[in-house]
N, C-alpha and C positions, 0 to 999 in steps of 0.2 A: 565672137565680140569681144568687145572689150569692158572692164569692168572699173568702172569710175565711182569715185566718190568725193564728195564736196564738203566743204566747211569753211565755216566764215561767217555764217548767217547771224540775223542777232535782232537786237530794238536799240532803233535809231531815233535822233527830231532831224526834222526837216532842217536840209542844208548842212546837215552832215557828209562825213561819209563812210567806206565798207568797202572792204575787199575779200571777195572769194577766190577759195582756190577749186581746185579740182584735179584729183589726180589719179592717172591711169595707167594700168598695167599693160603687158607688151615691149616688143622689141624694137618696137619702127614706129616709136610714137611720131616723132618727127613729121610722117608723111601723112598722119590723121587731119582728116576734116574736123575741125573742131568748132563748137558752139555756144553758145549761152540761150537757154530758154526761160520763161517764164510764165506761170499760170496764176492767177487772184481769185478768189473765189467767187464762183459764177459766170467766169469767165473762162473763152479760149487759151490751151496755149499759146505764147508768140513770141515769135522773135525775138531776140533782144543783139547778139555780137555774133559773128563765126571770124575763126579763121582757119587759112586755107596755105598750102603750098602750091606752086607754079615752076616749073624749071628752075627750083633751088630760092625761088624767092618768096618771103610770108606776103597776104596780105591779109586785113582784116575789114569789114563791113558792120556797119550799124544799122539799128532800129534809127527812124527819124526821130523818135520818143527820146533818145539816150545821148543822141551825136552832144557832143562836145560835154558830155558829162561823164561817159562811161566810156573803159579802153579797158581792151583786153589784149594779154601778152602771153606767151607761151616759153616753159625754160625746159627744151626738147633732157637738157642733163639731169632734172629731176623729174623729167613725166608730168610736169603741171604746166596749168592752163590758169591763169589766174584773172581776177574783173573787179577791175579798179570802177570802185562806184564814187562819185564830187558831186557834190550838190545836190543829195538826196530828196527828194518829193513825196509825200504822200502817197501818192500813184506808183509808185515805185513799188509801196508796199505789193510782195507777191511770192509764192514760191519760185525758187531760183535751183533752174535744171543745167548740167552738161549733158551734154551729146557730142557723141564721134560717130565717125562712119572710117575705116582703116581702107577704103578705097580710096581716098581723098577727095580732092575737088570744092569748086565753089558751091554750096550748099546752105540754104537760106528755109526750107519747109522744113515741119517738125516730121514727115514720113521717109525724110530722104536719111535721117541720121537712125541707124538702130542699135548703139547702144547709148544707156542712160543711166546716170545717177541716179542718187534716192531724193534728192533735194535739199536743200537747208532753205529757212526760212527768216524773210529778210521783212521787219516790219517799219514804218518810216510813221512816226505821230508827227502831228503839226503844231 
């Protein structure tokens, strides 16, 4: 398993931007499958974005609800993944979690990830 620590959450207004960070342990970070999930009160945890490596090329995928507004990148030198969130909406309010799977691959289900961060709260006011 991998130790993950998120940061960057907070309270913002609709239309604002926020950047989340997720720093991971381990020496093979560049091969990890990484993802962001979120969970709003009373709702199930949902997929937000994923990053994976295939044959040396990195790919990303996003939930339809955040496409065009959110982007995620990884800095292998810093063992860190970022989630840039623009044009935030009140419905984006949730606890955001980063997740990792050292085996890699294109993974979008929560049960496919075996390492999780503690979560960071994002609240968007209208």
